[in-house]
N, C-alpha and C positions, 0 to 999 in steps of 0.2 A: 441744709437750709429749710426752715419750716415757715410757712405762711398760713395765717389764719384768715379765713374768708367768711364773713357774715353774709348770709343771703336771706332774702325775703321776697315773696311774690304775693300779689293781692289782686282781687277782682271785685269790682262793684257790680253786683248782680251775680250770678254764679251759674251759668257763665255771664260775662259782661266785659266792659272795658277793663283791661288788666295792665299791670306794670310790675317791674322788678326793681329791687334795690340790692346792691352788692357793695360790700366794703372789704378791701384788702388791708390787712394789718400785719405788722411784724409780730414775732412771737411775744414780745413784751407789750404789745398793744398799740404801738405807734401806727397811725393810719398812713397807708401808702397811696391808696387811690380809692375813689368812690364813684359809683355809677348808679344812675336812675334812668329807666327807660320804659316807655310804653311798649307793649307787645301785642296790642290788638285785643281781640275777643278771646277769652279763655276762662276756665274754671279756676278756683283758688289752687287746687292741687296741680293743675297744669302750669300755673304761674310759678308755683314753688319749684317745680322741676325746671322750668325755663331759667329761673334765677341760678340754679346750680349749673346748668349747661353753659350759660353765659359766663359764669365765674371760671369754669374750667377752660373754656375757649380763651378768655381774656388772660388767664394766668399763663397759658402757653405763649400767647403773643407778647405779653409783658416781659417774661423772663427768658423766652427762647426755648426751642426744642431740646437743645443739649442740656441746659440747666434744669429744665422740667424733669428730665429722666432721673435726676438725683434729688428732686425736691419732695418734701413732705407737705401735703396740703391738708389742712383741717378745715372742713366746711361746717359751719355752725348755722343751724336753721331751727326755727321754732315750730316747724311742721313735723310732728311726731309720725304722722302717717307716711310722709315721703321718706323720712329717715329710716323707718322700719322697712319700707319697700326696698330702698337702695341697699340696705344692709342684709336683705334676704330674710327678714323676719315676717313680712306680710306677703301674701300672694298678690299678683297683679291680675286683675280680672277685666280691666278696661283696655280696649285696643289702643286708644290714643295715649294712655298712660304707659302702656307697654312700649310704644315707640319712643317716648321720652326717656324711659328707663334705659333702653338700649343705647340711646345717645350718651347718657351719663356713663354707662358701663364702658362704652368704647373710648370715651375721653379719659377715663381713669387710667387706662393702659399707658398713656403718654407720660405719666408721673411715677416717681419712685414709690410714693405711697399716698393714697387718698383715704381720709377718714371722714365720715359724715356723722356729726354728733347732733343730738337734739338738745336744744337749750330752751329755757323759759322765754316767753314773750317779753318779759321785763328785761331780759339780757339782750334782746334784739331790737330795742327801740330805735336805734339809729338807722338800721336797714329798713325798718317799717316807715320811718319818716321819709326816706328816699322814695319808697313805693308811692306814698300819698302825694309827695311832691310831683312825681311823674304823672300821676293820675289827674292832679289839679292843673297841670301845665296845658296850655291851650295850643301848643305847637304841633308839629308833625309827629306821626307815630314813632318813627325810628330816629328822631333827632335827639341828641344828647341835650340835657338841660343846661341852662346858663350856670356857670360857676362850678360845673362838675366835669 
């Protein structure tokens, strides 16, 4: 089983109020689930990492531990910087980013295969909309948004 997950993280200010958007799809593109959530104060790169962490944690919850072990997860993000760090192409020099990287690394172990791919911003518009929707929402920090 292969699941494609579009992730995006954004910050207004850098650092500033931040949010994530995550969309789970089947391999053929049918949307399974969408999430938009405020994450507090973070930089853009931290928010991008938080989106991937959230996606992997949610995938394990949605599909269960046993199924996860045999799943292929393809994470698509428009953050070239985070993609290259997660794939070992860029060094990590920031302590906070290093901690987030380790969370991603440890979560990847729970799945059969996890691939992180860089996509163009134009291919990630829906996840970006979720980020902005969360940032515009006036509710609590960790409350899911209406309709999601």
